[in-house]
C-alpha positions in Angstrom: -12.6 -5.3 -7.6 -12.1 -3.8 -11.1 -14.5 -1.3 -13.5 -13.9 -1.5 -16.6 -15.2 1.4 -19.0 -16.1 -0.3 -22.6 -16.2 2.7 -25.6 -16.6 1.7 -28.6 -15.7 3.9 -31.4 -16.7 3.4 -35.6 -15.8 5.9 -38.2 -19.3 4.7 -39.4 -20.6 5.2 -35.8 -24.6 6.7 -37.8 -24.8 3.4 -38.7 -24.4 0.9 -35.9 -28.0 0.2 -34.3 -26.6 -1.4 -31.2 -23.8 -3.2 -29.5 -23.8 -6.0 -27.8 -20.4 -6.9 -25.1 -19.9 -10.1 -23.9 -17.6 -9.5 -20.7 -16.1 -13.0 -20.6 -17.5 -14.0 -17.8 -21.3 -15.1 -18.6 -23.0 -12.0 -18.4 -23.9 -9.5 -21.3 -24.7 -5.5 -21.8 -26.2 -3.9 -25.1 -26.3 -0.6 -25.9 -27.2 1.9 -28.1 -24.1 3.9 -27.6 -21.4 1.8 -27.8 -20.8 2.2 -23.8 -20.9 -0.1 -20.9 -19.0 -0.8 -17.8 -18.4 -3.6 -15.5 -17.1 -4.4 -12.8 -14.9 -7.4 -12.0 -15.1 -9.1 -8.8 -12.6 -11.4 -9.3 -8.7 -11.7 -11.1 -8.9 -13.7 -14.0 -8.2 -13.0 -18.0 -10.8 -12.4 -19.8 -12.4 -12.7 -23.5 -14.4 -9.4 -23.9 -16.7 -9.9 -27.4 -18.3 -6.9 -28.8 -20.8 -7.3 -32.0 -21.5 -4.2 -33.1 -24.8 -4.4 -36.0 -25.9 -1.7 -38.6 -29.0 -0.4 -39.0 -28.8 -2.0 -42.2 -28.6 -5.6 -40.5 -25.5 -6.3 -40.5 -22.6 -7.0 -37.6 -19.0 -7.4 -37.2 -17.4 -8.4 -34.3 -14.3 -7.7 -32.5 -12.2 -9.9 -29.4 -9.8 -8.6 -27.0 -8.0 -10.0 -24.0 -8.7 -8.6 -20.6 -5.7 -10.2 -17.7 -6.8 -8.9 -14.0 -4.2 -9.7 -12.2 -4.2 -9.8 -8.4 -2.8 -7.0 -6.6 0.0 -7.7 -3.7 -1.6 -7.8 -0.8 0.9 -5.7 2.0 1.7 -6.4 5.9 4.1 -4.9 8.0 5.3 -4.7 11.3 5.2 -1.4 13.3 5.8 -0.5 16.6 6.6 2.4 18.8 10.2 2.6 20.0 13.0 5.1 21.6 15.1 7.5 20.6 18.1 6.9 19.0 17.1 2.8 18.4 17.0 1.4 15.4 14.1 0.0 13.5 13.7 -3.6 12.0 10.9 -3.6 9.3 10.4 -7.0 7.4 7.7 -7.5 4.7 7.7 -11.0 4.6 5.0 -11.8 5.3 3.4 -9.7 2.2 2.5 -11.5 -0.7 1.2 -11.9 -4.6 0.5 -14.6 -7.1 3.2 -14.5 -9.3 5.7 -13.5 -6.9 7.5 -10.0 -5.3 9.4 -7.7 -7.9 10.3 -5.1 -5.2 9.5 -3.3 -2.3 9.9 0.3 -1.1 9.8 1.5 1.9 9.4 5.4 2.3 10.4 6.9 6.3 7.6 10.2 6.4 9.7 13.1 4.6 13.0 11.7 6.7 14.3 8.4 4.3 13.8 5.5 2.1 15.2 1.5 2.1 14.7 -0.6 -0.2 14.1 -5.0 0.1 12.0 -7.2 2.2 13.7 -6.5 5.7 14.8 -2.9 6.3 15.5 -0.3 9.1 15.6 2.8 10.1 16.8 5.1 12.8 14.9 8.7 13.6 16.4 10.9 14.2 14.3 13.1 16.5 11.0 12.1 18.8 7.2 12.3 17.4 5.2 9.9 15.7 5.8 9.1 12.0 4.9 7.5 8.4 6.2 4.6 7.5 4.2 3.6 3.7 5.6 0.1 2.0 4.6 0.0 -1.2 4.7 -4.2 -2.3 5.3 -4.1 -6.4 5.0 -7.7 -8.1 5.8 -8.9 -10.2 2.9 -8.9 -12.4 3.6 -4.7 -12.3 0.1 -4.5 -10.2 1.5 -2.4 -6.4 -0.2 -2.1 -3.0 0.5 0.4 -0.4 -0.1 0.4 3.6 0.9 3.1 5.7 1.5 2.2 9.3 2.8 4.8 12.3 5.6 4.8 14.6 5.6 7.2 17.7 8.8 7.9 18.8 9.8 8.3 22.2 12.2 11.0 23.7 15.2 9.2 25.6 14.9 9.8 29.8 17.4 11.9 30.5 19.0 10.2 34.1 20.6 12.5 36.6 20.6 12.7 40.7 22.1 14.8 43.3 22.9 13.5 46.6 24.1 15.9 50.1 26.0 16.0 51.6 28.7 16.3 48.8 31.7 15.9 52.3 30.4 12.6 53.2 31.9 11.1 55.9 31.9 7.5 57.0 28.4 6.8 58.6 26.4 9.4 58.1 23.5 9.6 56.3 23.6 10.4 52.4 20.7 12.3 51.1 20.0 11.1 46.6 17.8 13.2 44.6 16.0 12.3 41.5 17.1 15.0 39.3 15.7 13.3 36.3 13.6 14.4 32.4 11.1 13.0 31.2 11.6 9.7 32.9 9.1 7.9 35.2 8.5 8.7 38.6 
């Protein structure tokens, strides 16, 4: 929904008794202060007509065209990922009537990207915002932010005992890994 505030101005406003607005969608408003608010729930072209009535019984009409364009729908997938892995992003599910002019990606404060697809590798682990702004050919834009959790890589390590082996001796392996499931 879009709310428009209409404000009629006139050099001779002291002589205006009222203003009648035809909002172009079969709704009307009559005001004596020249101001009216209108909520439009649908995109489209609206011919707005304002008719000013004077105290002397005269009137004048002005028509303006209002175009309400659709905003883009923004869609992309953001998963959890391991540190050092490049994540691929695809915004091809985003759409708007009239087509898309640009895709602007922001990876928290760490980097940017453009295009319907892009990729990014985070330099450290944590939870980060990934923001996509889609700009339609009509100039309207919309933004979607999703979080990506980047997991620290486990450190694989182990020891074995005894260090000097003889054929047939049992060997004891001990896990020395960090940040790993056991």
